[in-house]
Each structure stands twice: as C-alpha cells, then as structure tokens.
N, C-alpha and C positions, 0 to 999 in steps of 0.2 A: 448604715453603711459600714462596711468592714474592710479590713486590710487583707490582701491575698496571702500574705506571709503569716497571718495569725491563725490560730486554731479556731475551729468552729465555723468554717466557711463552706462546708460541704453543702451542695445543693444550691449555692449562690449563683447569681447571674452576673456576668462581667459587665461593668459599666464602660461602654466604649466611647463615651463623650470625651472630647479633648479638653484639657485644662487651658482654655484660651484666655487671653487678656483683652481688655477693651481696645478697640481700634483707635489709634492716636494719629495725629497729623503727621508725625515723622515716620509712620509706617506706610504712607502712600507711595505710589510709584513716582509721582512727580511732586517734588518738594516746593512748598510755597515759601519763598524767601522772606516774605514779610512777617513770618512767624519766628524768625531767627535773628540773631545778631548779624552784623555785616559779614562775619566769617562763615555764615550758613551752617554752623555747627552747634552753637549754643542757642537753646530755645529761649523765647521770651516768655517768662512765667508770670510776669506782672508788669503793668505800665502805670507810671505816674505822669500826669499832664498838668501844665500850669501856663498861665499867661503872664507877661511882664506888665506890672502895674504902671500906669501913667504918672502916679504920684511918686516922686523920687524918694523921699524919706521912707515911705511905706515899702517901696521896692527894695531899698537897701536892707531894711529889717527882714523882709521876706527872703531875700537872697541869702542872708546870713543863716537864717533858720534852715533853708534848703541845703546849704553847704554842710552844716553840722549834721543834719539829719542823714544826708546821703553818705557822709563820711562814717557815721555810725553803722549804716547798712553795710558798707564795705568792710568795716571792722568785724562784722558778724560773718563774713565770708561771702556775701552776695556780690555778684558782678553787675556792673552798670554800664550802659551805653546811652548816650544822649543824641537826640535828633530834633530838628526843627522843621515845622511845616506850617505855613500860613499864620505866622506870628504866635504859634503854639509850640511849646517845648515839651518833648516827650522823654521821660527817663525810663528806659527799658531795663528790666531787672531779670537776671538769670540766677537760679539757685544751683550751684555745683553739687555734685554727688556727696561730698563731705558734709555740706550744710544740710542736705536732705537727711543723711544718716544721723547727724547729731540731733536735729530737731524732731525727727521721727521717734527717737528714743526719749526725748524730753516730753513730747506729747503722748508717749505711750500708744502710738498708733498700732492697730492690729493690721498686720500685713500678710499677704498670702505666702504660704510656704512653697518649697520647690515643687515643680510639676511632677517630679518622680514620686511624690507622696500622694498623688491624686489617682493612681491606678487602683481603684477600690472595687470591691464586690458589693452589690446591693443585696442585702439580706431579705429573703422572702419569708414572710410568716406562713406557717402551716394553717390551713383552713379546715377545721374539723368537719364542717358541714359539707364542704367540697369533697373531702376524703371519704366521708360516709356515702355520698351520692355515687362516687366512683366505684366504691366497693359493691354497692347494690347493683350497679350497672353490670359489673363483671359477673355477679352471681346469678342474676335473674335472666333466664333465656328470653331472647327477643328484645331485651332492653338496649342492646348495642345498636340494633337497627334504628330504633326510635331515637337513640342518642345521636346517631350520625345524621338523621334527617333534621332533628332539632338544631344541631350545630350548623347545618347547611342554611336553614332559614335564618338563624341568628347571625351567621356570617354575612348574608345578603343585607339584612337590616343594618348591621354594623358598618358595612361598606358605604351604604347610602348616608348613614348618619355621619361617618367620618368625612365624607365628601362635603357635607354641609358645614361641619366644624372647621375644615381646612380653610374655608373662606371667611371664618370669623376669628379664629385664633391668630396670633402674631405669625406672620410669614417668616419661617426660619431661614428661608433662602436670603431674605433681606436683613433680618435681625437674628443671627445665629444664637441658639440657646447657649447660655454660658454655663459651664460646668461649675459645680460648687467646689471652691478651693478651701482647704484647711488654712486657718490663720492662727497667728500667735503674736503676742505683743513684741514689737520689734526691739531688739537689743544688739548693740554692736558686738558684744561678747558672744552672741549666739548667731552670728551671721551665716554659719554653716547651714542653718535651717532655711535661709532665704536665698533666692537667686537675685542678688542686688544688681548684677551686671545685665540682667534682662532689661531691654529697652522700656518695657511697659511696667516695670516694678513700681516705680514712682510715677503714677499717672499724672496727667495735667491737672486733674482735680486735687490730688494730694499736693502737688507742687504749689499751686496757687494758695492752698490752705496754709501750708508752711510759711510761704512768703508773707501772707497776710498776718500770721501770728507774729512774725518778726516786725512787720511794719507797725503793728498795734502797740509795740513795747519799746520802741526806740525814742530817745529823748532829743530835744532840740532847745536852743537857748531861749529863755524867757524869764520874766520876772518871777513867775511862779515855778517852784521846783517840780510841780506835777505836770509840766509841759512835756507830754509824750504822746505818741500815737498819731497815725495818719488821719484818723477822724478829726482830731483837734486841728491839724494843719488844714484840712479841707474846710472845716468850720470857720477858720480864720482867713480863708481865701489865699493861703500860701500855695496850696495846690488846688487845681480845679477838679480833678477826678483821679481815682485809683481803681483799676479794674484788670482782670485777666482777659485774655483774648479769646474770641470765637476761633474755631479751627478753619474758618473759611466763609465764603458767601453761601447764601441759601441756594444759589444756582451753580455752585462749584462742585463738579462731580468728584466723588470720592471722600467728601467731608461728612462727618457725622451730623453737622448742622443741616446740610442739604438733605441727607437721608431722613432725618427726623421731620424736616419741613415737608418733604414729599409724601412720606408714608405714615406720618403720625398727625401732623397739623392740618392735613388736607381734609376738607369737608367731605370729599368723595370717599374717605376711609372711615366714615362715621360708624360703620357696622363692625369694624375690626377692634380686637382687644389692643390695649396700649402696650408698647414695649417698655415695661417698667424698668428693667435692668439697664437698658441703654439710656433712658431718661435719667436714672439715678447716676450713671457714670458721667453724664454730660453736665447736668445741673446740680447734682448733689442730692443727698438723702432727704433734706427738708422739702425741696420742691418735688422730688420723686414720690415722697410719702403723701403730699397733697393730691397729686394726680391719682395715686393708688386709692386714696380715700374717696375722691370724687368719682372715679370709675366704679368702685364698689357700691357707692351710694346710688349711682345711676343704674347699675345692674339690679339692685334690689328694688328700685322704683318700677322696674318692668312688671314684677308680680303685682304690686299695688295698683299699677295702671290697668292691668288686665281685669282685676277684680272690680275696680271702680267703674270701668266701662261696662262690664257685665251688669252691675247694679243699675247703672243708668239706663241700659237697654231694657232691663226688666221693668223699670218704672215707665219707660216709654210705651212698651207693649201692653202693660196692664192698666194704662191710663183710661182706656175706653170703658173699663168695668168698674171704675171708682165711683161709688154712688154719690158722695157729696159734690163732685164735679158735675155729674149729670143733673143733680138737683139745682145747681146754680145756673147752668147753661140752658135748662129747659125753658120753653116760652111761657109755661103756666106759672112761673115764679116771678113774673115781672112786678107783682104787687108787693114784693118785699122791699120796703123803703128803709134805707139805712140813715142813721143820724149823721149830721155834717161832721167832717173831719177837722174843721177849724171854725173859729167864731164867725168868720165871714164867708164860709163855704155854704153851698146849697145842699139840700137833701139829695141823695143819689140812690140809684136802683142797684140792687145786689147783682143783677145780671151783667152789669158793666165789668165786673171782675172775673168774667168767665175765663179769659185767657190767663189772667193772673193766677187763678185757681189751678189751672192746668200746669203752669210752670211750678207752682208750689208743690204739687204732687210729685213732680219729677225729682224733687229734693227730699220731701217729707213723705216717705213711703215705707213699707215694712222692711225693705232692704237697708234702710239707713242705720238701724240698730246693728244689724249684722256687719255692715261695713265699718262702723265705729269700733266695734269689738275687734274686728280683723285688723284695723290700722293700729290699735293699741298693741295687739300681738305682733304686728309687723315691726313697729318701732323697737320693741324689746328684742325681737329676732335680729333686726339689723345691727343693733349695738353689740349683741352677743356674738354674732357671726363676724362682725368687724374685728372684735378683739381676737377671735380665733384666726382670722385672716392676717391681722396685724402681727400675730406671733410668728406666722410663716414668713412674712416679709422681714421681720426682725432677725430671724435666723438666717434667711437667705442673704440679707445685706449685712450680716454680722454686726448688728447693733446692740447685742446683749451686753457688751462690755465696753462701749465707746468711752473715750476719755472725757473727763470733766475737770478742767483746770480752773484756777482762780479767775474771778471776773473783776477786771479793773474798773475804776469809776468812769462814769460817762464824761466826755469832754465838756458838755454843757454844764454838768454839775460842778466840775472843778472851776470852770470859767466864772460862775456866779459866786464862788467862794475864794476868789483870788485875794480879796482884802482881809480874809480871816486867817490868822496864823495857824499852822498845823499843831494840833494838841493831842490827837488820838492816834495810837499805833494800831493799824489794822492787824488782826490776828492771823489773817491768811497771807497777805503780801508782806507783812512786817515793815510797812512803810508808814511814816507819819502822815496823817491826813487831817484836813480841817474838819471840824464838827459843826453841823448846822445848829445854830442857836435855837433852842426849842421855843422859848417864850417870845423871842424877837422875830423869828422867821418861820419856823416849822408850824407852830400852832396857828398863827394868823393865816398862813397859806392854806392849811387844811380846812379851817372854818370857812374861809372865803370860797374855796373850791366846793365844799359841801353845799353852801348857800346858793352858789350859782347853778349847781346841778339841780337843786330843788326848784330854782326859778325857771330853768329850762324845761323841767317836767311840767311845771304850771303853764308854761308857754304852749306846750303840746296840748294841754286841756283847753286852753283858750282857742287854739286853732280848731279843736274838735267842736267847741261851742259855736264858732263861726260857721263851720260846715253844717251844723244842725239848723241854725237860723237860715242859712242859704237854702237848705232842703225844704224847710217849711214855707219859705217865701216862694220858692219855685213851684211847689205843689199848689199853693193858693193862686199863683198867677196862671197856672195851666188850667185850673178849674173855674176861675172867675173871669178869665180874659174874654176878648171879643169872640174868639173861636174856641170855646172850652173843649178840652179833651175828655174822654171817658176816664173814669176813676182808675181803671187798670193801667191805661197808657200813661196817665199823669203820674201815678206812683212809680212806674218803671223809669220814666224819663227823668223825674226829679231825683230818684235814687242814683241813676247812672251818672247824671251830670254832677251831682254832689260828690260822688266817688272820684270823678276825674279832677274836680277842684281840690279834693283832699289829697290826691296823688301829687298834684303840683305843689301844694303846701308842704308835703312831706320832703320833697327834694330841696326846697328852699331851707327848711328847718334842718335837714341833714347836713347841708353845707355849713350852716352856722354851728351846729353841734360839733362837727369834726374839728373845726378851727378852735372853738372854745375849749374842747376837751384836751387838745394838745397843749394849749396855753395853760390851762389849769394844772395839767400833769407836770408841766415844767415848773410851775410855781411850787409844787409840793416837794421839790428837791429830792427826788429819788436818786440814790447813789449809783445803782447799776442799771444796765439796759433791761435786764429781766424784770426788775422791780418796776421800772418805767412802763414796760409793755403790759404787765399785768394790770397796773392801775389804769392805763389808757383803755385796755380792752374792757374792763369793767364799766368805765364811764360810757364809752361809745355804745356798747351793747345795751346797757340800761336805757340810754336815751333813744336808741333806735327801736328797742322793744316797745317803749311807751309811744313813740311816734307812729310806728306802723300798726300796732295792735289796739290802740286806744279806741279808735272809731269802730273797730270790729267788736271789741268787748262791749261797747255801748249798745250797739244794735242787738247783740246776742243776749245781753242780760239786763238791760235797763230800759230800752225803748219800749214804750207801751205797757210797762209793768205797773206803773204808779200814776196813771192818768186820772183815776176817779171814774165818774160816770156822768152822762148828760144831766145838766142842771146843777152839778156839784163837782166840777173838774178841779183837780189839784194843780194850781197855777204857780209858775215861777216868774217873778217880776211882772205879775199881772198878765202873763201869757200862758196859754195852754201848752201842755207837753205834747210831743209827737205821739201819734197813735199808729198801731199796726193795722193792716187790713184784716178782713175777716179770716183769712187763712194764716195769720200770724206774721212774724217778722223774718221768718226763715228765708224767704225769697229775697228780701232786701239785704239780708246778711250774705247770701250767695252772690248777689250782684256786687256788693261792696268788696267782698273777698276776691272775686274774679278780676275786677278792674284793677285793684291795687296790686295783686300778685302778678297777673299777666302783664299789666302795664309797666310795672317795675322791671320785670325781666326783659321786656322788649326795649325799654329805654336804656337799661344797663348794657344790653347787647350792642345797641347803636353807639353808646359811649366807648365801649371797649374796642370797637372797630375803628372809629374815626378820631377819638381823642389822642391816642398815641401818634397817629399820623400828623395831626395838627401840631403837637408839641415838637415833633422831629423837624417839621418844616420851619417852625419858629427858630429852633436852635441852629438850623442850617443857614437861615437868612442872616442870623446875627454875625456870622463869620464868613458869609459869602461862599458857602460850601453846598449849595443846592445840587451841584453836579453829582454829589455822592449818593443821591437817591436813585440813580440809575442802577438797576440790579446787574447790568452787564456793562461795566465801565470799560474804557479803552484799554487795550492790552498793556500799554506801557505804564499804566497806573495800578494795575491789579496786584502786582507782586510787592509793592513797597508802600502800601497804604492800609494794611490790615489794622494797625494800631490807630491810624487816623480815622478810618471808617467806624471803628468801634467807639471812638471818642464821641462821635456825633449821635450815638445811640443813647436812649434814656437810661438813667440809673434805676436798677431794680429796687435797691434800698433794703434796709434791715427788716422793714415791716411790709415788704411787697406782697406777701401772702395774706396779710390781715384783711384787706377788703374782699379778697376772694373767699376766704373762710366765712367772713361776716355775711356776704351775700347768700352763700349756701345754707348757713345756719338759719338765717331769717326765712329762707324758702322752706327749710325743714319745719319751721314753726307753722307756716301756712299749711303745709301738707298734713301735719299731725294734730295741731291744736284745734283747728276748725274744720276738720275733714268731714264731719257730719253735715255741714252746711254746703259743702262743695265737693261731691264725690269725684269730679273730674280733675281735682287739684293734682293728684299724682301724675296723671297723664300729661298735663301741661308742664309740670316740673320735669318729667322725663324728656319731653321735646326740647325744653330749654337747656338741660344739662348735656344732651348730646351735642348741641351747638356750642355750649359753654366750654366743654373740654377742648374742642378743636380751636376755638377762638383764643383761649388762654394759651394754648401751645403755640399758635401762630404769633401771638403778641410777644411771647418770650423769645422766640427765635428771630423775629423780624425787627422788633422795635426796641429791644432792651439789650444793654450790655450783659455779658455772661456773668451770672452770679457766682460768687465764691462758694465752693462746696461747704455745706454745713451739715453736721450730724446731729440728729435728734432721735429720741427713743420712740416717740409717738406723736399724735396730733396735739398733745398738750391739753390746755384748759378747755379747748373746744369740745373734747369728749364729755367733760363734766357738764358743759352747757347743754349738749345734746341729750344727756341723760336726764337733766332737769326738765327739759322741754317734753321728753317722753312721759315723765310722771305728771306734768301739768296737763298734758293732752288727755289723760284719763279723766281728770276732774272736769275740764271744760266740755269734752264731748258728752259726758254723763249729764251735765247741767243743760247743755244745748238740746239734747234729746228730751229731757224731762220737762224743761220750762219754756223752751223756744219753739219746739215742734208741737204738733197736735197728736203725737202718738199715744200719750197717756190718756187724754180725754177719749180717744177712739176706743182704746181697750176697755176703759170703764163703761162706756156706752154699750159696747158689744156684750160684755160679760156681766154687767150689773143692771143696766137700764132696759135694754132691748132683750126680751126673752128669746127672740129668734136668733140672736147672735149675729145679726147683720147690721149694716150702717144705714138702714132705711130710717129716715127721720133724724139723722145725726145733725143735719144742717140747722134745723130749728132748735135742737138740743143745745147748740153752742151759742145761740142768740138770745138776748134778753130784750124785753120791751120797755119803752119809755113813753109816757104820755106827754105830748108836745105842750099841753097847757100848763104843765108843772114847771116849765122853764120859760121866763120872759124872752130870753135870747132866741130860743128855738121857735117860740110862738111868733116873734116878729119876723123870723126868716120864712115861716110857713105862710104868713099873710092871712088876712081875714077871709078872703074868698077861697082859700085852699081847702081841699078835702083831706089834708094830711092831719090826722089826729094823733098818730103814734108813729114811732120809728124804732128800728132795731139797732142793737149794738152788740159787739162781741164781748160777752162776760157771763158769769153765772150769778145773777142777782134775782131777787124776788120781783114779781110783776107789780104794776101800779095798783092792782086790786087787793094786794096783800096789806094787812095792817102795818107791817114793817117793810114797806115798799122800798125798793132799790138797795136794800142791804144784801150782803153776801149770803147766798143760799147754802144749805147743808151740802149740796153737790160740790160747791167750790171747795169746801174743806175735805171732802172725800177725795177729790182729784188732787188736792194739795198733798194729802197724806200719801197717795199713790205716787206722786212725783218724787217726794222725799224718799219713799221706800225704794223706788226704782234707782235713785242715785246711789243709795247704800248698797243695794244688790249689785248694780252694774260695776261700781268701783271695786267692791270686794272680789267679785268674780274676775274682773280684768287683772286686779293685783295678784290674785292667786295664779292666774295663767302666766303672768309675767315672772312670778317667783318660780313656777314650774319650768318655764323656758330657760331661765338662768341656771337652774339646777341641772337640767338635762344637757345643756351645751357647755362643756368645760372651756376655759380660756385657751387651752392648748390641746390639740388632738393627741391621742395616745401614740400614734405613729410618729408625730413630730417629736414628742418627748423622748421616745425611745431612740430616734435618730440622733437627737442632740447628745444623749448619753453615750451612744455608740461612737459618735465623732470625738467626744471628749476622751473616751477610752483609747481610740486609735491615735489621737494626737499625743496622748500620754506615752503610748508605746513608741511612737516615732521619736519623741524627745528623749525618752529613756535609752533607746537604742543608740542614738547619737551621743548622748552624754556618757554612756558606758564606754563606747569606743574612744571618745575623747579622753576620759579619765584614765583608762588603761594605757593609752598611748603616751600621755604625759608622765604617768608613773614609770613606764618603761624607759622613757628618755631620761628622767631624773636618776634612775637607778644605773643606767649605763654610763652616765657622765661623771659619776663619783668614783674615785680610786679607792678600792677597799681591799681588805685582806681576803685570802682564799676562804676562810671560815665565813667571813661576812658575805662573800660573794655567793657561797652555797645557801646561806640563810636567805639572802635577797632573791635568789633564784626560786627558792621554795615559795617565797612570798609572791613572786610574780606569777608562778604557776597557780597558786591558790588565791582567788580574788579576795579583796579586802572584806572583812566581816561587815563593816559599816555599809559598804557599797551593796552587799547582798541584801541587808536589811532595807536599804533605800530602794533597791529594785523591787523588793516585795511590796513595799508601800506604794510604789508608782503603778503597779499592776492593778491596784484597786481603782474603783470608779471615782476619781478625784473631782473636786469642784474647780471652777475657773480660778478662784482665789488661791487655792493650793497650787494650781499649775503656775500661776504668776510667781509664787514663792520659789518654785523650782527653777524658773527661768532666770529670775533677777537676784536671788540670794546667792551666797557663795560660802562654802565651808573651807577654811584655810587648812584644815587637817587632812581631809580626804581629797580636796581639790574638786569636789563635785558640787555643782551649784545647788544651793537650797537645801542641803542635807540636814544641817542642824535645825534650820527653821522648820523643815518638814517634819523632822522627828518630834519637835515640840508641838506642832499642830496635831500630829497623830496621837501624841501622848494625851493632849487635852481632849481630843475626840474620844479616845478610849476611856478616859476618866468619866 
C-alpha cells in the first residue's frame, strides 16, 4: 500500500474503502439507557456486583475493603455510580477521556491514526508472464479474436463462480469490510497523529481493558500488604462479579450481539465464512483467534474428508474382487475349522467371519497406505498454512507489537503466603514479595504432585485392564451362551459394547483428573497466572492423552501380538491373552476409535447445549430472577436492567478457551494418529466442527458474560502440541500399516510366494495347522467322538509334521523384515515430504511482507511530515518571541529560511525503511536541542547500524 502524495505511485489503483470504526452501542439511532449512567451521557465501561453478607463482622470488614478500593478507583480518575436491585448492589464504572489517554500511554496501546492518512493507493505488481502474453497477442494476427472469445468464456465462468462464492463469503451488507488503518503507539505528546475526539477512538473493548488493568492493581486494607486487585476481592467474596456489559439483547435490533447471534451463531449459516473482524472487535483478539483457528482447521478438514470418502468408496466397490474374502465366504471352505478363541470356547468355522472379513477389507485395502501418507502430508500442510494465515491475521489485527506488561502474582498464591514475611524484591515490579520455602513447601508439593500424576496414569491402565477383561468375558458369554452367536457377530458386539463401557469410564476419569489437576497445580505454588496455566495444561493434556488413547494403542500394537500358539499360550495370571480374528485387529481398532471419537463428540455437543442452560437456571433460582430468561422482557424493564441481566450470565473465566482447545486437539489426534484404521475420521470431525463453531458462538453470546478483550500473538502452546501430534502420527500410522494390517503379508505373498502375482491361496498361506491331540485342553473340547483332529490358527509356524513343529517359520522372519523395512521407508519418505512442504511454504507470503514494509515506510513518512511541521512551527515561535538585535534578527531569519542541519539528517534517516523499534524511538524519545522527538536516539541507532 502506498501514499498518494509519495513518489512511485504511477499505475496504482485507488483504494476506495472507507476507514470505518467498529459499530458501538452509542452510534445507534436509539440509545439504550441501561448502558449509561443516569445522565445518559457517560457510558458504563465496567460493573462490579456484590451482596451484603448476613454475618455482621464479615460484612463490616468487606464494606471497609470496598470503600477503600472504590476510593482508590476514584483517585485514579474513574467515575462511579451505585445502584441496587434485588438485594444486589452494582457499582458502575466509567473511564473519562483523560483516564483513557493516560493509561493508553502507560499500556503503550497501538491506536489507529487519523482517517485522513488512510487514503492510500494499492500498489500493483507487474506480471512478466502477463505482459509477455499481451505483447504476443498484439503482434500475432488473429490472436486478438481468440483472446476476446477466451475472455468471454472466462467471464461467464467467473460470474457463475462469483455467484457461488457470494453465498459462502461473509455478507458485506451485514458485516461491512473494515479498511486497514495505520496504527502507532499512543502518546499524549503525539496526539496530532490520532483523532481522539472521534466517538469510536476508544472502543468498548479498549475501555474495558483499561478499566480491568486499573482494577487489577488497586489496593485495599488487609493484613497482607499484597492485598490488591479485583480478583483477590472476588476470591474473598468481597465482590461477587466484575464484568463489562453486552451491548444489548440477542433480540435487540441494531446491536452487534444480535447481529452476531443471527448471522454468525445460527446453525442456518453453517456454510458461510465467519466475520472474524467483528468477532475480534466484540470479544477480543484471544477469542477471535480461537474461532479463526477453528474455522481454518474445519476448512482444511474438507480436503481430508473428500479424500477419505473417496478411499472408502474405492474399498467398497473393489470388495467384490478381493480374493481372500471370496475364499472365506465360499461354501466349499466350510471344512476350515479354527482353534478356539478362549479356554472354554468351542471350535468354530472360518466361514462365520465372512461379514467380519468384508468389514476388514473396507479398512485394510491398498488405499490405506495412500491415505496414511496423504494425512501425514495434510497435517504438515495444515500447520504450515496456518502459520501463513496466522501471519495475515496478525498483520490485519495489528498484533505484531502488542504490549507485554509485568505480570503480578496470583491472588491465590499470595493468600497461601500470608503467614510468610516478604523477603525477596521482584526485579520487575520492584516490590517485596514472600518467597516460597523450597524444602518445606515447594519440594514436597512438587513430589506429591508428580506422584499423584503417576498414580492417575496407572489408574487409566487399570481401567484399560478392566475393559479388556469385560471384552473377553462378553465374547465368551456370546459364544457359549444358550443362543450362541456367530464368531463374526460376537467379536463385533463384544468390541462395540466394550468401547461404550470404555467411553463411560473415560468421562468419569476425566472429571476426577480435572479436579485433581487443578488441586495439584495450586499446591505447586506457581506465582503468575501464565505459569499456573502452563503447568495445568501439561497435566490435563497428559492425563487426557493417556485416558483417551491407551485403549486404542493397546488394540493397535499389543492385542494378539504375544499370545503364543495353541497348546502353549502365553498366559497372564493364568489367563490367556486376547486374540485377533483371522483378519487381524484392524477392524476392532476401527470400532474402538469410531465409538470413542464419535461418542465423545456427540456427548460434548449435548453438554455444550444444555449444561449452560442448566447452570443459568440454577443461578436465577438462587435469587428469584427466573423472569430474566425471557428474551423479550416487558418494555418497562428493558432499559434499566442491562447490568442486572448480564450479572445472571455465566462467567467466561480466564481459562474459558482451555476446554475448547483441548477438545479440538484431542480430535486432531484421532484424525491424524490413527487415521489408517478409520479413514472416515476426518469426515466425522468435519461434521462435528461445523456444529461446534456455531454452538460455541451461541454459547458465548447467550449464556456468558462479555469477556474482557485480551491480546495474544498466536494460539500459544497448542501449536507445539499439534506439531508433536503430527510427528507422532507418522510413527503410529507406519506401525499400524506394517504390524496391525495385512498389507505387508499380502505384498510378500504376491511378489515372493505366488509366481502369478495374485492372491489365490493367500488365505491358507496366513493359517497354520495344529494337531488337537497335542493339547489336552483342545482334546477335551473336541471330545472322543468328534472327527476334529486338527484346527487352524492365524500365524506363520511350522506344521505338526515338522521336526520343529509349532516354531516360527522362515516366512515369519521374512515378513518381519519386510515390516521393519516398510516402517523405515515410510517414515523417511513422509519425513522428507514434510521437510519439503515446510521449505516450500514460507511462514509469511512475499506480498504480505512487502505490504508490511510498505506500510512501515508510509507510516514513517506520515510521522516525519508531521514532526517536521511541528518542529519548524515551534522554532519559528521561539524565534519570534525573543527580543533580539537587528544583526541577530538577520542571523535568525537566515536560520529560519535554512532548515536545521540536524533536522535534515534526521529526515534523511527517516526516509529509510525503519523497523518498528526505531519508529517507537522516534515517537517516544525527545531531543532537547532540536526539539525533534527521538533525534539523538535515532542518530545513535543509525550509527550502531552503520558500524
């Protein structure tokens, strides 16, 4: 982007977008009086609510704390108004312009510059290929006719395509596109750069953020000198809540809340893009970035879902030609008797697994390898493209230089250290703080926390063992009962019921894990909220990972791998291990994965819809305010109860996004880590996320107080977790294909055993024979009158006629070598593809990088022009105000006509492409000699750079 007054703009296109500001409640035609003080002029920027305690001594202490705290707020320039409603007191807070100006400078907020600086030209890059094509078109006879006809066809296709996109993109008639505004760090000395008198200069989000900053740092009387902050007062029940206001009801015409509810949170708008700019303006950057990430993740799932469905359809249509399935289902193979699956089970016919074999092929087929490689490529592509898209959002939302101020201790941390005298001076806040005794408190809490986490992980494995025992018992009951089922039906039913039981145990354990994780993190005595959140995230995700994935890892890599053989089974506690069917454990893995993933998503959706409604009803009943749930209240109550209605909404909390991110990251693990066993996982994830976005939006708008705007640079630690999951998925999918599926044995048989290169006879190749008389247990099951003399089992072992009977054959080791070789080749190939993708896709596009550089240059020019005009005006005023001799007057006149040499040097420096740090030096520094801000500092910076 370029400035029209600057050189080099020939051939540019004028940007006719208006520099608009976000729509605020005070810009509506009809003012909602409940959003203002009683004078209907001063807006309510924040609300504190409290109840009178029935215990008189406690109430006297709380009243004293509130009085001192509110007096400190007034001393900071805030204005307060108090109201009472239904035994609840509301302290309404307004931040005057002077307070906003002062704290905007303290927080170093980046604020939009005047709209007159937004009339820019969009620089168009020259395209050499397009210019060459145009040159050839003009030179070659007849090409102009072809060019016109081609353009006509292209224009028709483009019109149809644009009509389709207009119904998908954000409707700009409802959510107008916001023009990009130049920003600079706010300074009261440089207010000529900003239009502070504009109504929307300090938006409601900025106002609430400034007020919260003040609330977090005001002190109140307490035995502990570290008694400060609204969070500590809420924790001590001095106040009940602190929150900014929504701009109206979800049914109130003209409010941003109603607009978002109708055109964003509605399920009928599932096919439209999200209005990220408006979400960010209303809820803040942190929540806006979550929905941007969720929307982009869902968008990328569309490609994975299409490929997964295509692979599934390929397996469906090619099933009829799969030779092993035909061998199992043909009637002439009824004489293949299989060995019992448990010590008390009967012999069974291989034909019973006909349907099970068909389902297995739908998962284990030639397209499985392709889809596993594709999903590894997709995971890398998703993360790299997200970094690229995140860079665009960071630039558009002006997050590249957001403020980072010192972080004060958590109220809970200080409360636990009240009995310890302050001994350490914090190097950031320069305040004496108590130090946690290492040997008496820190070390015991850490050891205890680590031990409990290990115990909880062990508890997850105990639950897994319980599910395994249940599955074995269910399989035996279905096979030995009065009405025994076929082997295929018994395996599917036992696996599905065990997966459902496992899902129920998961939710019980998750509830225990979350409570204990919070308790353990509190014991660890983390000083800041960031440290607390990082430790809690690590604990909960580790426990959730083990809880959700343990049973899946067991089926994928351990079930049926170390069972031994008939007559010599490897037993644990005198019980046989679980065995896989003749087609392997991949179908059971698919059933387990599908039930846990889809069941978890469905149950979470139900909780997200009904749980907030339940808690709102409980809160309303507590104070007798159930009438507030009517979305169209009586007209005489609408205008004076905005702060009251918001009080009855649920608190979003500092960690409100944690469960949302955790749910999506766990889903991402299901989609990538085990996708070889469930090709339809991306499709079900896509359906869930389309619903998840709208339900999360509806939950935020309907059931929760308006969160205070928070600025973050990215999605934080979750990106690193996603990256680790992507790397882990390469390993797991390689081992699943090599060791869990039958792909490697099929390849060995076709290219090494069968000279025809077909799968004819493959079924017998995978089965080994066992003589019933060699095992007393099997001999007793067969009976004396039975004609069963031998049975088959899935393995590669020598037959009974061999001198080394039942030992592993050479074919087993050949296949094992091929499996290991495949893992090495697969993982190195996928790793090479991932490295290539990362190399080909830069974190920031060239166009965006050039645009950022250009905007920095234009901003520099704007500031230099204003600084030059200001410096010359001030110098002229100083010169004219001093009485001088005629000679001196002539000398000063010459000086006025000829600009200051230092200023010329400074102007030359500023015309360079400066960094943001250098620009901040220009704005906030000041040279007492020249009167130009930042001159000396900039000269020093330039000198260092030149050296």
